[in-house]
N, C-alpha and C positions, 0 to 999 in steps of 0.2 A: 747499671745506670743506662746502658745503651737501650735495653728493652723499654725502660720507663720513658726514655726520650722518644722512642718510636711510638709508644702508646699515646703520648701527649701529641705527637705530630698527627697521628690518625684522628684523634679527637678533634684537634683544631681544624684539620682539613675538612672533616665532615660538618663541624660546627659552622664553618664558613659557607659550605655548600647549602646547609639548611637555612642559614640566615639570609643569604642573598639570592635565593632562587624562589620565584613565584610560579605557581601553576602546577604544583604537584610533581610526582615522581618522574614522569616522562620529560619534563622540563629540566630535571636534575641529571638525567642520563648523560648528556654531553659534558656537563661539568664533572661528574664522577669519572667519566672516561678520561678527560684531560688530566685531572688531578691524580687519579689512581694509576693510570697507565703511562701517560706521556711524562708527567712531571716527577712522580715518585717511583714509578716502576714496580708497584706492588703487584700488579697483574698485567697481562698482555692485552692487546686489543681484541684478540680472539676470546680471551677469558671474559671480557666485558660482554660480548654477545651471549656467551653461555650464562653469565651471571644474570643478565637481563631476562633471558628466557626462563631461568629457574625462578627468578624473583617474581615474574608474572604468573608462574604456575603455582606458587606457594601462597598460603593465606597471608594477608596483610598488604600494606602499601608497598609498591615497587621500590620507592626510594629507601625505605627502611630495610627491606629485604636485601637490596643491592648493597647498602652500606654494611649490613651485617656480614654478607659474603665477602666483600672486599676486606673488611676489618679482620675477618678470620684468616684470609689469605696472607694478610700483612703480618699478623702476629698472634694467630690462634684465638682461643676463646676470649682472652682479655682484649684483643684487638676488635673482635666483633662487638663486645660490650661498649668499648670506647667509641667506635664508629656509630653504633646505633644511638647511644646517648648524644653524641655530637650532632647527628642529623635531626634528632627529635627535639632537643632542648631549645633551639631558637624559636621554633613554631610554638612550643608550649609557653615560653616566656612572652612572646609577642601577643598571643591570644589572651593570656592572663592579663597583660597590661591593657589591651584595648577593649576587652569585653565589656567593661563598665561604661566606656564612653562612646561605644560604637553607634548607638542610637542617635546621639547628637550630631555625628558627622556623616551618617549615611545619606542624609538629604542634601548635604553640601554639594553644589554643582561641580566644584573643583575636584572633590574627592571622586565623584562619579566619572569625570573626565580622566582623572589619573588612572582609575581602574580599567577604563576602556583601553587606554594606552598600554597598560600592563598586560591585558589580555592579548593584544596584538604581538607584543614581545614574547609572551609565553607560546603562542602559536608558532612563531618563528623558531623558538628553541625546540619545540616538539618536532617540527619538520626537519630541523637539522639532525636531531637524533635519529629520525626515521631514515633520512638520506644516508647518514653514516653507517647505519646498520645494513641498509640495502647494498651499499657499495662493498661491504665486507662479506656478504652472503654469497654462496655459490649460486650461479644462475644457470638454470636448465628448465626444461619444460615442466617437470614435476614441481619444482620450486615455485614457478609462476602460477601453476594450478592451485597449489596450496595457498599462496598469498592472496589470490583473487577470491577463492572460495571462502577463506577465513574472513576477509573483509566483508563480503556480501552477507555471510551468515551473521556476523556480529552487527553490522551497520543497518542492514535492511530487514533481515528475517528475525532479528532479536534473539538469536540462540545465545544462551549463557556462555560467557567467555571460557569458563572451565571446560565445557564440552567441546568447544572449538579447539582449544589447546590440546585436549586429550585426543581428539580426532586427528589433528595435525601431526601429533607425535606418532600415532599408529600409522597414519599414511606415510610419514617419513621413514619409519622403520621398515615397513613392508616394501615401499618403493626403492629405497636405497639398498636394501638387502637383495632385492631382485636384480637391481642394476649391478651390484657387486658380483653376484653370482654369474652374471653374463660377462663380467670382466670390463664393464664400462666405467666404473667408479665415477 
């Protein structure tokens, strides 16, 4: 019974995150961190950083990938299924419900204003996630070089994210291996 209770708790936690978060996966990261790490203790804060890095590097949306990894950590494959269904189901149900009536409301000025406000809130959630991850990362010259280079390549040069992540991984391995060899960790 204990495992069934934990699975239900994983499902409900991610259902709540999926239902009450606007703006996609990056907006969900702070909520996933709070619920999975601080509230339930399924993963550590350092695990969240690793999960987000892996979730960005694997195919699929970051929120679904993160939920799957956290669910797996909480209670194996059944946990990953429950977390994934929990985070996806609210969006599916909402889209199914509003798809038929969306055209009628999209021209409504109040709906447009509401979505402008929601966008501002989503931006704040994304910035909070970025700030939280920044505070937890090790800071040194190579880390700053990778951070700035990745941002410039993705934002301005339009290099595909996959290649930037792959390049960052290679740079990180080579740089930190060299630093460890010199004894600087």
